[in-house]
C-alpha positions as CSV (number, residue, x, y, z in Angstrom):
1,X,-8.3,-156.3,197.4
2,X,-6.1,-154.7,194.7
3,X,-7.2,-151.3,195.9
4,X,-6.3,-152.1,199.5
5,X,-2.9,-153.3,198.5
6,X,-2.2,-150.2,196.5
7,X,-3.3,-147.9,199.4
8,X,-0.9,-149.8,201.7
9,X,1.9,-149.3,199.2
10,X,1.0,-145.6,198.9
11,X,1.1,-145.2,202.7
12,X,4.6,-146.8,202.9
13,X,5.9,-144.5,200.1
14,X,4.3,-141.5,201.7
15,X,5.8,-142.2,205.1
16,X,9.2,-142.6,203.5
17,X,8.9,-139.5,201.4
18,X,7.9,-137.1,204.2
19,X,11.4,-136.3,205.3
20,X,12.2,-135.3,201.7
21,X,9.0,-133.5,200.9
22,X,6.9,-130.7,202.4
23,X,3.7,-132.2,201.1
24,X,2.6,-135.6,199.7
25,X,-0.9,-136.5,198.6
26,X,-2.6,-139.2,196.6
27,X,-4.0,-138.3,193.2
28,X,-5.2,-140.2,190.1
29,X,-7.3,-143.4,190.1
30,X,-6.8,-144.2,193.7
31,X,-8.0,-140.8,194.9
32,X,-11.0,-141.2,192.6
33,X,-11.6,-144.7,194.0
34,X,-11.5,-146.3,190.6
35,X,-8.2,-148.1,190.8
36,X,-7.3,-150.3,187.8
37,X,-4.2,-151.9,189.4
38,X,-1.7,-150.2,187.0
39,X,-0.1,-147.4,189.0
40,X,0.0,-145.1,192.1
41,X,0.0,-141.4,191.4
42,X,1.3,-138.9,193.9
43,X,1.5,-135.1,194.0
44,X,4.3,-133.7,196.1
45,X,6.3,-130.6,197.0
46,X,9.9,-131.5,197.4
47,X,12.1,-129.9,200.0
48,X,15.0,-128.0,198.5
49,X,18.6,-127.7,199.6
50,X,20.6,-124.7,198.5
51,X,23.7,-125.5,196.5
52,X,26.7,-123.3,196.6
53,X,30.1,-123.6,195.0
54,X,33.5,-123.4,196.6
55,X,33.4,-119.9,198.0
56,X,29.8,-119.8,199.2
57,X,28.1,-118.3,196.1
58,X,24.6,-119.6,195.8
59,X,24.2,-121.7,192.6
60,X,20.6,-122.9,192.9
61,X,18.6,-125.4,194.8
62,X,18.5,-129.2,194.7
63,X,15.3,-131.2,195.2
64,X,15.7,-133.6,198.1
65,X,13.3,-136.1,196.4
66,X,16.2,-137.0,194.1
67,X,18.2,-138.1,197.1
68,X,15.3,-140.3,198.3
69,X,15.1,-142.0,194.9
70,X,18.9,-142.6,194.8
71,X,19.1,-143.8,198.4
72,X,16.3,-146.3,197.8
73,X,17.9,-147.8,194.7
74,X,14.7,-147.5,192.7
75,X,14.4,-148.5,189.1
76,X,13.8,-145.1,187.5
77,X,11.6,-145.0,184.4
78,X,11.2,-141.2,184.2
79,X,13.4,-138.6,186.0
80,X,12.3,-135.1,185.0
81,X,12.2,-132.1,187.3
82,X,8.4,-132.2,187.6
83,X,7.7,-135.9,187.0
84,X,9.4,-139.0,188.5
85,X,8.3,-142.5,187.6
86,X,9.8,-145.6,189.3
87,X,8.8,-149.1,190.3
88,X,7.9,-149.8,194.0
89,X,7.2,-153.3,195.1
90,X,6.4,-154.2,191.5
91,X,4.0,-151.3,190.9
92,X,4.5,-148.3,188.7
93,X,4.6,-145.0,190.8
94,X,4.3,-141.6,189.3
95,X,5.3,-138.6,191.4
96,X,4.3,-135.2,190.0
97,X,6.2,-132.3,191.6
98,X,4.8,-128.8,192.0
99,X,5.0,-125.9,194.4
100,X,2.8,-124.3,197.0
101,X,1.3,-121.8,194.6
102,X,0.3,-124.4,191.9
103,X,-0.8,-127.0,194.3
104,X,-4.6,-126.6,193.9
105,X,-4.5,-126.5,190.1
106,X,-2.2,-129.6,189.9
107,X,-4.3,-131.5,192.5
108,X,-7.4,-131.0,190.3
109,X,-5.7,-131.9,187.1
110,X,-3.9,-135.0,188.4
111,X,-7.0,-136.3,190.1
112,X,-9.4,-136.3,187.2
113,X,-9.4,-138.7,184.3
114,X,-7.9,-137.3,181.0
115,X,-11.3,-136.0,179.8
116,X,-11.9,-134.2,183.1
117,X,-8.5,-132.5,183.0
118,X,-9.1,-131.5,179.4
119,X,-12.5,-130.0,180.4
120,X,-10.8,-128.0,183.2
121,X,-8.2,-126.7,180.7
122,X,-10.8,-125.7,178.1
123,X,-12.5,-122.3,178.0
124,X,-16.3,-122.1,178.5
125,X,-16.9,-120.8,175.0
126,X,-15.4,-124.2,173.8
127,X,-17.4,-126.3,176.3
128,X,-15.0,-126.4,179.2
129,X,-14.9,-125.1,182.7
130,X,-12.3,-122.4,182.4
131,X,-13.7,-118.8,182.1
132,X,-12.9,-117.1,178.9
133,X,-9.8,-115.0,179.3
134,X,-8.2,-117.5,181.6
135,X,-5.6,-120.1,180.6
136,X,-3.2,-122.6,182.2
137,X,0.3,-122.1,181.0
138,X,3.5,-123.7,182.4
139,X,1.6,-125.2,185.3
140,X,0.1,-121.8,186.4
141,X,-3.4,-120.4,186.2
142,X,-3.6,-117.1,184.4
143,X,-6.4,-114.5,184.1
144,X,-5.3,-112.4,181.2
145,X,-1.8,-111.4,182.3
146,X,-2.3,-111.9,186.0
147,X,-0.9,-115.1,187.6
148,X,-3.4,-116.6,190.1
149,X,-2.0,-118.7,192.9
150,X,-4.0,-121.8,193.8
151,X,-2.9,-122.9,197.3
152,X,-5.7,-125.4,197.6
153,X,-8.0,-127.3,195.2
154,X,-10.8,-125.1,196.5
155,X,-8.8,-122.0,195.5
156,X,-8.6,-123.3,192.0
157,X,-12.3,-124.1,191.7
158,X,-13.2,-120.7,193.2
159,X,-10.9,-118.9,190.7
160,X,-12.5,-120.6,187.7
161,X,-16.0,-120.1,189.3
162,X,-16.8,-123.7,189.2
163,X,-18.3,-125.9,191.9
164,X,-15.8,-128.3,193.5
165,X,-16.4,-131.8,192.2
166,X,-15.8,-134.8,194.4
167,X,-12.9,-137.0,193.3
168,X,-15.2,-140.0,192.9
169,X,-17.2,-138.0,190.3
170,X,-14.2,-137.0,188.2
171,X,-14.1,-140.2,186.1
172,X,-15.2,-140.4,182.5
173,X,-18.9,-139.7,182.0
174,X,-19.7,-139.0,185.6
175,X,-18.7,-135.3,185.8
176,X,-20.0,-134.1,182.5
177,X,-22.4,-131.2,182.8
């Protein structure tokens, strides 16, 4: 029942976030179907609005998800550019923000348990999944000095030459090879 209630809350959040985000997907315990009742985790790509100063010079862009958070009067616990945490209907919600080119990597990392994510980030010579010579730095997958876009989770797994692992198998002890 707890799982069903959390899924319903996620669906309400998702439907409200869509005007402010290009993409919104469930990650974490709920995606792995091992929900412990603590939090809902979401990966999103915020829509951006260009900001300009008085005479039209472009200053930068502003993430629209910040407007959504402010308009909903949410109790904000964390408000970083790539991580928002707030309370929604009494439940802690973590929204991790990324872009189209990091999506697959971030989806894989945020879906697995901590040990699974560590395995993905560790080179094969040290017992992990990441080919030697590859690394993850600043949210990007790198092969030597070449940045590798990961538009989908499958792109990420193909890039690291590892078979895609179902979310339900990414919990502690299940995925270990």
